[in-house]
VMD Tcl script that builds the backbone (N, CA, C; Angstrom):
set m [mol new atoms 426]
animate dup $m
set s [atomselect $m all]
$s set {name element resname resid chain x y z} {
  {N N MET 1 A 166.043 -153.416 31.118}
  {CA C MET 1 A 164.913 -153.403 32.373}
  {C C MET 1 A 163.779 -154.107 32.184}
  {N N ALA 2 A 163.741 -154.896 33.592}
  {CA C ALA 2 A 162.441 -156.271 33.549}
  {C C ALA 2 A 161.282 -155.279 33.931}
  {N N ASN 3 A 160.207 -155.933 33.402}
  {CA C ASN 3 A 158.869 -155.371 33.775}
  {C C ASN 3 A 158.396 -155.390 35.299}
  {N N VAL 4 A 157.749 -154.320 35.803}
  {CA C VAL 4 A 157.481 -154.179 37.132}
  {C C VAL 4 A 156.386 -154.602 37.231}
  {N N PRO 5 A 156.197 -156.181 37.994}
  {CA C PRO 5 A 154.602 -156.581 37.854}
  {C C PRO 5 A 153.404 -155.772 38.285}
  {N N ILE 6 A 153.893 -154.818 39.261}
  {CA C ILE 6 A 152.527 -153.830 40.115}
  {C C ILE 6 A 152.928 -152.749 39.957}
  {N N THR 7 A 152.240 -151.565 39.624}
  {CA C THR 7 A 152.553 -150.167 39.337}
  {C C THR 7 A 151.693 -149.472 39.945}
  {N N VAL 8 A 151.660 -148.583 40.819}
  {CA C VAL 8 A 150.829 -147.500 41.287}
  {C C VAL 8 A 150.747 -146.450 40.617}
  {N N VAL 9 A 149.390 -146.252 40.143}
  {CA C VAL 9 A 149.145 -145.167 39.162}
  {C C VAL 9 A 148.475 -143.725 39.910}
  {N N ASP 10 A 148.612 -142.554 39.153}
  {CA C ASP 10 A 148.456 -141.168 39.806}
  {C C ASP 10 A 146.585 -141.154 39.473}
  {N N ASP 11 A 146.160 -140.239 40.264}
  {CA C ASP 11 A 144.587 -139.966 40.469}
  {C C ASP 11 A 144.248 -139.787 38.935}
  {N N ARG 12 A 145.128 -139.197 37.901}
  {CA C ARG 12 A 144.447 -138.876 36.820}
  {C C ARG 12 A 144.187 -139.939 36.124}
  {N N GLU 13 A 145.361 -140.779 35.906}
  {CA C GLU 13 A 145.249 -142.246 35.170}
  {C C GLU 13 A 144.250 -142.975 36.170}
  {N N ALA 14 A 144.116 -143.050 37.366}
  {CA C ALA 14 A 142.931 -143.644 37.841}
  {C C ALA 14 A 141.454 -143.291 37.358}
  {N N TRP 15 A 141.448 -141.951 37.249}
  {CA C TRP 15 A 139.769 -141.624 36.689}
  {C C TRP 15 A 139.618 -142.208 35.209}
  {N N ASN 16 A 141.133 -141.811 34.522}
  {CA C ASN 16 A 140.809 -142.364 33.040}
  {C C ASN 16 A 140.553 -143.666 32.799}
  {N N LEU 17 A 140.986 -144.641 33.551}
  {CA C LEU 17 A 140.646 -146.048 33.866}
  {C C LEU 17 A 139.314 -146.201 34.249}
  {N N LEU 18 A 138.981 -145.562 35.184}
  {CA C LEU 18 A 137.645 -145.877 35.854}
  {C C LEU 18 A 136.555 -145.451 34.724}
  {N N GLY 19 A 136.760 -144.220 34.007}
  {CA C GLY 19 A 136.041 -144.157 33.116}
  {C C GLY 19 A 135.777 -144.840 31.666}
  {N N SER 20 A 137.075 -145.784 31.713}
  {CA C SER 20 A 136.913 -146.639 30.559}
  {C C SER 20 A 135.884 -148.060 30.600}
  {N N VAL 21 A 135.580 -148.253 31.838}
  {CA C VAL 21 A 134.521 -149.325 31.845}
  {C C VAL 21 A 132.986 -148.932 32.265}
  {N N ALA 22 A 132.494 -149.557 32.118}
  {CA C ALA 22 A 131.105 -149.404 32.637}
  {C C ALA 22 A 130.416 -150.326 33.798}
  {N N LEU 23 A 131.287 -151.278 34.371}
  {CA C LEU 23 A 130.617 -152.167 35.534}
  {C C LEU 23 A 131.170 -152.075 36.630}
  {N N GLY 24 A 131.144 -151.951 37.719}
  {CA C GLY 24 A 132.080 -151.948 38.900}
  {C C GLY 24 A 131.252 -152.466 40.232}
  {N N ARG 25 A 131.504 -152.689 41.268}
  {CA C ARG 25 A 131.250 -152.943 42.398}
  {C C ARG 25 A 130.730 -152.328 43.772}
  {N N LEU 26 A 129.931 -152.142 44.117}
  {CA C LEU 26 A 129.666 -151.596 45.342}
  {C C LEU 26 A 129.797 -151.873 46.744}
  {N N VAL 27 A 130.377 -151.561 47.443}
  {CA C VAL 27 A 130.332 -152.414 48.759}
  {C C VAL 27 A 129.921 -151.437 49.729}
  {N N THR 28 A 128.878 -151.876 50.871}
  {CA C THR 28 A 128.340 -150.929 51.750}
  {C C THR 28 A 128.297 -152.091 52.851}
  {N N SER 29 A 127.768 -151.452 54.180}
  {CA C SER 29 A 127.665 -152.297 55.091}
  {C C SER 29 A 126.404 -151.983 56.245}
  {N N PHE 30 A 125.972 -153.089 56.560}
  {CA C PHE 30 A 124.498 -152.778 57.221}
  {C C PHE 30 A 124.587 -153.829 58.376}
  {N N GLY 31 A 124.277 -153.570 59.192}
  {CA C GLY 31 A 123.900 -154.523 60.534}
  {C C GLY 31 A 125.196 -155.383 60.865}
  {N N GLY 32 A 126.487 -154.991 60.320}
  {CA C GLY 32 A 127.443 -155.814 60.750}
  {C C GLY 32 A 128.072 -156.668 59.624}
  {N N GLN 33 A 127.183 -156.357 58.568}
  {CA C GLN 33 A 127.381 -157.343 57.471}
  {C C GLN 33 A 127.988 -156.512 56.189}
  {N N LEU 34 A 128.820 -157.120 55.674}
  {CA C LEU 34 A 129.315 -156.625 54.170}
  {C C LEU 34 A 128.460 -156.744 53.017}
  {N N GLU 35 A 128.036 -156.034 52.332}
  {CA C GLU 35 A 127.226 -156.238 51.089}
  {C C GLU 35 A 128.029 -155.726 50.085}
  {N N ILE 36 A 127.751 -156.591 48.733}
  {CA C ILE 36 A 128.583 -156.306 47.492}
  {C C ILE 36 A 127.417 -156.202 46.553}
  {N N PHE 37 A 127.219 -155.104 45.621}
  {CA C PHE 37 A 126.597 -155.247 44.774}
  {C C PHE 37 A 127.170 -154.572 43.248}
  {N N PRO 38 A 126.941 -155.601 42.286}
  {CA C PRO 38 A 127.434 -155.218 40.628}
  {C C PRO 38 A 126.422 -153.843 40.433}
  {N N VAL 39 A 127.172 -152.869 39.773}
  {CA C VAL 39 A 126.572 -151.896 39.504}
  {C C VAL 39 A 126.966 -151.405 37.859}
  {N N ASN 40 A 126.130 -150.724 37.013}
  {CA C ASN 40 A 126.957 -150.205 35.961}
  {C C ASN 40 A 126.891 -148.747 36.005}
  {N N PHE 41 A 127.776 -148.157 35.675}
  {CA C PHE 41 A 128.182 -146.610 36.233}
  {C C PHE 41 A 128.633 -145.806 35.190}
  {N N VAL 42 A 128.926 -144.337 35.435}
  {CA C VAL 42 A 129.356 -143.490 34.542}
  {C C VAL 42 A 130.234 -142.445 35.604}
  {N N VAL 43 A 131.399 -142.273 35.026}
  {CA C VAL 43 A 132.288 -141.188 36.028}
  {C C VAL 43 A 131.802 -139.960 35.435}
  {N N GLN 44 A 131.158 -138.917 36.034}
  {CA C GLN 44 A 131.051 -137.681 36.032}
  {C C GLN 44 A 131.326 -136.606 37.270}
  {N N LYS 45 A 131.802 -135.563 36.666}
  {CA C LYS 45 A 132.371 -134.524 37.592}
  {C C LYS 45 A 133.322 -134.949 38.797}
  {N N GLY 46 A 134.052 -135.714 38.709}
  {CA C GLY 46 A 134.941 -136.272 39.539}
  {C C GLY 46 A 134.273 -137.456 40.876}
  {N N ALA 47 A 133.156 -137.750 40.296}
  {CA C ALA 47 A 132.438 -139.106 41.089}
  {C C ALA 47 A 131.982 -140.220 40.089}
  {N N VAL 48 A 131.775 -141.053 41.067}
  {CA C VAL 48 A 131.001 -142.193 40.096}
  {C C VAL 48 A 129.506 -142.078 40.467}
  {N N LEU 49 A 128.553 -142.237 39.449}
  {CA C LEU 49 A 127.171 -141.957 39.288}
  {C C LEU 49 A 126.433 -143.680 38.683}
  {N N PHE 50 A 125.367 -144.042 39.674}
  {CA C PHE 50 A 124.777 -145.178 39.315}
  {C C PHE 50 A 123.334 -145.052 39.624}
  {N N ARG 51 A 122.426 -145.572 38.734}
  {CA C ARG 51 A 121.237 -145.506 39.251}
  {C C ARG 51 A 120.944 -146.924 39.975}
  {N N THR 52 A 119.783 -146.915 40.576}
  {CA C THR 52 A 119.115 -148.230 41.287}
  {C C THR 52 A 117.810 -148.126 41.572}
  {N N ALA 53 A 117.240 -149.157 42.140}
  {CA C ALA 53 A 116.023 -149.134 42.085}
  {C C ALA 53 A 115.920 -149.094 43.702}
  {N N GLU 54 A 114.596 -149.122 44.304}
  {CA C GLU 54 A 114.022 -149.239 45.976}
  {C C GLU 54 A 114.504 -150.677 46.176}
  {N N GLY 55 A 115.223 -150.833 47.333}
  {CA C GLY 55 A 115.542 -152.133 47.499}
  {C C GLY 55 A 116.709 -152.264 48.646}
  {N N THR 56 A 117.238 -153.185 48.920}
  {CA C THR 56 A 118.708 -153.447 49.547}
  {C C THR 56 A 119.777 -152.801 49.341}
  {N N LYS 57 A 120.292 -152.315 48.153}
  {CA C LYS 57 A 121.213 -151.629 47.475}
  {C C LYS 57 A 121.028 -150.355 48.027}
  {N N LEU 58 A 120.031 -149.589 47.798}
  {CA C LEU 58 A 119.778 -148.380 47.926}
  {C C LEU 58 A 119.764 -148.197 49.553}
  {N N PHE 59 A 118.844 -149.145 50.223}
  {CA C PHE 59 A 118.641 -148.868 51.664}
  {C C PHE 59 A 120.140 -148.904 52.179}
  {N N THR 60 A 120.721 -149.902 51.700}
  {CA C THR 60 A 122.052 -149.893 52.847}
  {C C THR 60 A 123.137 -148.683 52.404}
  {N N THR 61 A 122.896 -148.048 51.199}
  {CA C THR 61 A 123.789 -146.964 50.674}
  {C C THR 61 A 123.081 -145.763 51.589}
  {N N VAL 62 A 122.010 -145.552 51.450}
  {CA C VAL 62 A 121.367 -144.737 52.556}
  {C C VAL 62 A 121.639 -144.587 54.064}
  {N N MET 63 A 121.539 -145.683 54.373}
  {CA C MET 63 A 121.844 -145.867 55.915}
  {C C MET 63 A 123.255 -145.744 56.234}
  {N N ASN 64 A 124.384 -146.347 55.285}
  {CA C ASN 64 A 125.571 -146.326 55.588}
  {C C ASN 64 A 126.361 -145.488 54.412}
  {N N ASP 65 A 126.642 -144.255 54.409}
  {CA C ASP 65 A 127.129 -143.485 53.318}
  {C C ASP 65 A 128.452 -143.672 53.041}
  {N N LYS 66 A 129.172 -144.200 53.962}
  {CA C LYS 66 A 130.431 -144.544 53.899}
  {C C LYS 66 A 130.598 -146.043 52.904}
  {N N VAL 67 A 131.079 -145.927 51.873}
  {CA C VAL 67 A 131.292 -146.689 50.949}
  {C C VAL 67 A 132.597 -147.421 50.261}
  {N N LEU 68 A 132.932 -148.489 49.727}
  {CA C LEU 68 A 133.762 -148.606 48.827}
  {C C LEU 68 A 133.281 -148.957 47.134}
  {N N PHE 69 A 133.866 -148.366 46.264}
  {CA C PHE 69 A 133.482 -148.806 45.156}
  {C C PHE 69 A 134.819 -148.838 44.454}
  {N N GLU 70 A 134.854 -150.473 43.710}
  {CA C GLU 70 A 136.037 -151.025 42.825}
  {C C GLU 70 A 135.565 -151.605 41.374}
  {N N ALA 71 A 136.309 -151.211 40.177}
  {CA C ALA 71 A 136.057 -151.597 39.185}
  {C C ALA 71 A 137.605 -152.062 38.604}
  {N N ASP 72 A 137.480 -152.774 37.811}
  {CA C ASP 72 A 138.805 -153.407 36.836}
  {C C ASP 72 A 138.460 -153.776 35.380}
  {N N ASP 73 A 139.736 -154.066 35.104}
  {CA C ASP 73 A 139.748 -154.668 33.500}
  {C C ASP 73 A 141.149 -155.461 33.540}
  {N N HIS 74 A 141.194 -156.322 32.173}
  {CA C HIS 74 A 141.952 -156.912 31.966}
  {C C HIS 74 A 142.285 -157.464 30.575}
  {N N THR 75 A 143.365 -157.839 30.190}
  {CA C THR 75 A 143.736 -158.287 28.779}
  {C C THR 75 A 144.396 -159.638 29.438}
  {N N ALA 76 A 144.936 -160.521 28.351}
  {CA C ALA 76 A 145.928 -161.749 28.502}
  {C C ALA 76 A 146.910 -161.110 29.072}
  {N N ALA 77 A 147.732 -159.903 28.804}
  {CA C ALA 77 A 148.890 -159.793 29.429}
  {C C ALA 77 A 149.125 -158.736 30.597}
  {N N GLU 78 A 148.041 -158.212 30.684}
  {CA C GLU 78 A 147.704 -157.004 31.958}
  {C C GLU 78 A 146.635 -156.677 32.574}
  {N N GLY 79 A 146.439 -155.885 33.814}
  {CA C GLY 79 A 144.996 -155.527 34.411}
  {C C GLY 79 A 145.428 -154.506 35.001}
  {N N TRP 80 A 144.111 -153.666 35.638}
  {CA C TRP 80 A 144.371 -153.086 36.567}
  {C C TRP 80 A 143.159 -152.985 37.631}
  {N N SER 81 A 143.219 -152.097 38.410}
  {CA C SER 81 A 142.348 -151.822 39.530}
  {C C SER 81 A 141.954 -150.643 40.304}
  {N N VAL 82 A 140.778 -150.172 40.271}
  {CA C VAL 82 A 140.671 -148.687 41.159}
  {C C VAL 82 A 139.696 -148.879 42.064}
  {N N ILE 83 A 140.277 -148.269 43.252}
  {CA C ILE 83 A 139.352 -148.253 44.338}
  {C C ILE 83 A 138.943 -147.001 44.904}
  {N N LEU 84 A 137.767 -146.836 45.139}
  {CA C LEU 84 A 137.411 -145.503 45.636}
  {C C LEU 84 A 136.684 -145.575 46.890}
  {N N ARG 85 A 137.317 -144.882 48.126}
  {CA C ARG 85 A 136.897 -144.695 49.367}
  {C C ARG 85 A 136.049 -143.650 49.443}
  {N N GLY 86 A 134.529 -143.430 49.925}
  {CA C GLY 86 A 134.124 -142.407 49.898}
  {C C GLY 86 A 132.595 -142.215 50.468}
  {N N THR 87 A 131.768 -141.495 50.371}
  {CA C THR 87 A 130.606 -141.407 50.813}
  {C C THR 87 A 129.473 -141.261 49.487}
  {N N ALA 88 A 128.630 -142.018 49.704}
  {CA C ALA 88 A 127.450 -142.234 48.818}
  {C C ALA 88 A 126.271 -141.236 48.978}
  {N N LYS 89 A 125.704 -140.835 48.057}
  {CA C LYS 89 A 124.286 -139.747 48.356}
  {C C LYS 89 A 123.334 -140.279 47.507}
  {N N MET 90 A 121.968 -140.324 47.780}
  {CA C MET 90 A 121.023 -140.895 46.858}
  {C C MET 90 A 120.652 -139.145 46.158}
  {N N LEU 91 A 120.551 -138.821 45.084}
  {CA C LEU 91 A 120.210 -137.777 44.565}
  {C C LEU 91 A 118.851 -137.406 44.537}
  {N N SER 92 A 118.441 -136.002 44.956}
  {CA C SER 92 A 116.999 -135.579 45.703}
  {C C SER 92 A 116.464 -134.348 44.976}
  {N N SER 93 A 117.649 -133.524 44.619}
  {CA C SER 93 A 117.195 -132.348 44.271}
  {C C SER 93 A 117.121 -132.059 42.740}
  {N N ALA 94 A 116.014 -131.189 42.179}
  {CA C ALA 94 A 115.884 -131.376 40.946}
  {C C ALA 94 A 117.019 -130.906 40.197}
  {N N GLU 95 A 117.945 -130.407 40.599}
  {CA C GLU 95 A 119.190 -129.631 39.990}
  {C C GLU 95 A 120.263 -130.796 40.050}
  {N N GLU 96 A 120.280 -131.766 41.063}
  {CA C GLU 96 A 121.344 -133.045 41.114}
  {C C GLU 96 A 120.628 -133.976 40.074}
  {N N ILE 97 A 119.316 -133.967 40.079}
  {CA C ILE 97 A 118.973 -135.254 39.086}
  {C C ILE 97 A 119.015 -134.635 37.704}
  {N N HIS 98 A 118.768 -133.224 37.291}
  {CA C HIS 98 A 119.250 -132.826 35.904}
  {C C HIS 98 A 120.615 -133.236 35.703}
  {N N VAL 99 A 121.200 -132.652 36.513}
  {CA C VAL 99 A 122.840 -132.922 35.777}
  {C C VAL 99 A 123.111 -134.501 35.644}
  {N N ALA 100 A 122.576 -135.659 36.852}
  {CA C ALA 100 A 122.845 -136.534 36.597}
  {C C ALA 100 A 122.307 -137.513 35.110}
  {N N ASP 101 A 120.835 -136.685 34.893}
  {CA C ASP 101 A 120.175 -137.249 33.460}
  {C C ASP 101 A 121.328 -136.861 32.444}
  {N N GLN 102 A 121.996 -135.957 32.522}
  {CA C GLN 102 A 123.168 -135.495 31.554}
  {C C GLN 102 A 124.033 -136.712 30.830}
  {N N ALA 103 A 124.338 -137.727 31.826}
  {CA C ALA 103 A 124.882 -138.323 32.012}
  {C C ALA 103 A 124.911 -139.367 31.223}
  {N N GLY 104 A 123.680 -139.780 30.588}
  {CA C GLY 104 A 122.980 -140.715 29.790}
  {C C GLY 104 A 123.413 -141.915 30.304}
  {N N LEU 105 A 123.028 -142.150 31.536}
  {CA C LEU 105 A 123.240 -143.483 32.060}
  {C C LEU 105 A 122.130 -144.133 32.007}
  {N N MET 106 A 122.031 -145.306 31.270}
  {CA C MET 106 A 120.970 -146.136 31.316}
  {C C MET 106 A 120.902 -147.514 32.041}
  {N N PRO 107 A 119.614 -148.099 32.745}
  {CA C PRO 107 A 120.028 -149.422 33.187}
  {C C PRO 107 A 120.149 -150.380 32.248}
  {N N TRP 108 A 120.991 -151.452 32.815}
  {CA C TRP 108 A 121.507 -152.622 31.692}
  {C C TRP 108 A 120.385 -153.874 31.729}
  {N N VAL 109 A 119.569 -153.739 32.549}
  {CA C VAL 109 A 118.372 -155.024 32.869}
  {C C VAL 109 A 117.219 -154.113 32.529}
  {N N GLN 110 A 115.942 -154.849 32.098}
  {CA C GLN 110 A 114.516 -154.257 32.165}
  {C C GLN 110 A 114.128 -154.004 33.540}
  {N N THR 111 A 114.668 -153.336 34.268}
  {CA C THR 111 A 113.863 -152.777 35.261}
  {C C THR 111 A 113.978 -151.391 35.569}
  {N N GLU 112 A 112.681 -151.161 36.327}
  {CA C GLU 112 A 112.930 -149.404 36.762}
  {C C GLU 112 A 113.904 -149.193 37.836}
  {N N LYS 113 A 115.102 -148.586 37.327}
  {CA C LYS 113 A 115.913 -148.022 38.184}
  {C C LYS 113 A 115.710 -146.246 38.296}
  {N N LEU 114 A 114.616 -145.954 39.001}
  {CA C LEU 114 A 114.675 -144.160 39.049}
  {C C LEU 114 A 115.215 -143.366 40.299}
  {N N ARG 115 A 116.240 -144.108 41.026}
  {CA C ARG 115 A 117.155 -143.276 41.945}
  {C C ARG 115 A 118.516 -143.090 41.442}
  {N N TYR 116 A 119.254 -142.240 41.393}
  {CA C TYR 116 A 120.546 -141.898 41.168}
  {C C TYR 116 A 121.283 -141.952 42.446}
  {N N VAL 117 A 122.699 -142.648 42.690}
  {CA C VAL 117 A 123.518 -142.444 43.610}
  {C C VAL 117 A 124.756 -141.926 43.097}
  {N N ARG 118 A 125.303 -141.009 43.937}
  {CA C ARG 118 A 126.612 -140.710 43.463}
  {C C ARG 118 A 127.716 -141.030 44.605}
  {N N VAL 119 A 128.809 -141.396 44.350}
  {CA C VAL 119 A 129.426 -141.689 45.214}
  {C C VAL 119 A 130.875 -140.596 44.888}
  {N N THR 120 A 131.061 -139.938 45.818}
  {CA C THR 120 A 131.831 -138.903 45.935}
  {C C THR 120 A 133.159 -139.351 46.806}
  {N N PRO 121 A 134.314 -139.486 46.009}
  {CA C PRO 121 A 135.466 -139.927 46.921}
  {C C PRO 121 A 136.080 -139.320 47.678}
  {N N SER 122 A 136.699 -139.682 49.009}
  {CA C SER 122 A 137.697 -139.070 49.716}
  {C C SER 122 A 138.783 -139.461 49.252}
  {N N GLU 123 A 139.175 -140.794 48.577}
  {CA C GLU 123 A 140.532 -141.560 48.440}
  {C C GLU 123 A 139.950 -142.351 47.577}
  {N N ILE 124 A 141.003 -142.466 46.391}
  {CA C ILE 124 A 141.139 -143.229 45.128}
  {C C ILE 124 A 142.706 -143.770 44.973}
  {N N SER 125 A 142.567 -145.142 44.608}
  {CA C SER 125 A 144.029 -145.627 44.564}
  {C C SER 125 A 143.779 -146.706 43.433}
  {N N ALA 126 A 144.893 -146.768 42.488}
  {CA C ALA 126 A 144.733 -147.733 41.549}
  {C C ALA 126 A 146.230 -148.213 41.231}
  {N N ARG 127 A 146.091 -149.435 40.753}
  {CA C ARG 127 A 147.314 -150.327 40.358}
  {C C ARG 127 A 146.934 -150.834 39.046}
  {N N ARG 128 A 148.274 -150.808 38.434}
  {CA C ARG 128 A 148.465 -151.642 37.127}
  {C C ARG 128 A 149.312 -153.080 37.322}
  {N N PHE 129 A 148.723 -154.176 36.935}
  {CA C PHE 129 A 149.427 -155.249 36.689}
  {C C PHE 129 A 149.590 -155.942 35.715}
  {N N GLN 130 A 151.172 -156.339 35.680}
  {CA C GLN 130 A 151.691 -156.871 34.360}
  {C C GLN 130 A 151.965 -158.502 34.829}
  {N N PHE 131 A 150.963 -159.245 34.066}
  {CA C PHE 131 A 150.698 -160.770 34.302}
  {C C PHE 131 A 152.223 -161.609 34.104}
  {N N GLY 132 A 152.681 -162.567 34.370}
  {CA C GLY 132 A 153.324 -163.723 33.663}
  {C C GLY 132 A 154.045 -164.259 35.087}
  {N N PRO 133 A 154.899 -165.297 34.634}
  {CA C PRO 133 A 154.859 -166.496 35.969}
  {C C PRO 133 A 155.547 -165.781 37.237}
  {N N ALA 134 A 155.534 -166.390 38.048}
  {CA C ALA 134 A 156.100 -165.805 39.543}
  {C C ALA 134 A 157.447 -166.147 39.221}
  {N N PRO 135 A 158.395 -164.915 40.073}
  {CA C PRO 135 A 159.706 -165.287 39.853}
  {C C PRO 135 A 160.470 -166.618 40.388}
  {N N ASP 136 A 161.508 -166.666 39.687}
  {CA C ASP 136 A 162.122 -167.965 40.184}
  {C C ASP 136 A 162.673 -168.302 41.156}
  {N N GLN 137 A 162.170 -169.157 42.186}
  {CA C GLN 137 A 162.275 -168.952 43.448}
  {C C GLN 137 A 163.881 -169.935 43.943}
  {N N GLY 138 A 164.410 -170.389 43.008}
  {CA C GLY 138 A 165.604 -171.071 42.977}
  {C C GLY 138 A 164.953 -172.270 43.476}
  {N N ASN 139 A 166.139 -173.320 43.348}
  {CA C ASN 139 A 165.719 -174.772 43.886}
  {C C ASN 139 A 165.357 -174.858 45.540}
  {N N VAL 140 A 164.205 -175.145 45.645}
  {CA C VAL 140 A 164.106 -175.671 47.161}
  {C C VAL 140 A 164.694 -176.934 47.618}
  {N N PRO 141 A 165.214 -177.388 48.530}
  {CA C PRO 141 A 165.615 -178.801 48.719}
  {C C PRO 141 A 164.097 -179.315 49.229}
  {N N GLY 142 A 163.715 -180.577 48.966}
  {CA C GLY 142 A 162.634 -181.418 49.169}
  {C C GLY 142 A 162.521 -182.366 50.108}
}
mol reanalyze $m
mol bondsrecalc $m
mol representation Tube
mol addrep $m
């Protein structure tokens, strides 16, 4: 049986894949413009958690709670991608922040990132990709 180049994976595997990496991309919209931000993150309690400082990323997330989040990875032979559609919320209660602190999420760069944001999915989708040559299209007359 030939390798299938693209495979849709179930939610459980999607979460496992998402939990295996630490860098993703947050997509927001503000004023009719799309914004994309790389973020280091963790998976916690069926959601994506990241930290941020005051600024554009936090502002666009708060002003537009509908977001996309994407993470992926690859080797020489295969790759995968997970996309979440959902809502983003800046955590503000002492209990929410206490739970988020338990994730051990630390900023990658030497900046103060005091705000936690949780992306709760309404939808998750994931695909695996097998890399290889394009299928033989036959001889096309020139």
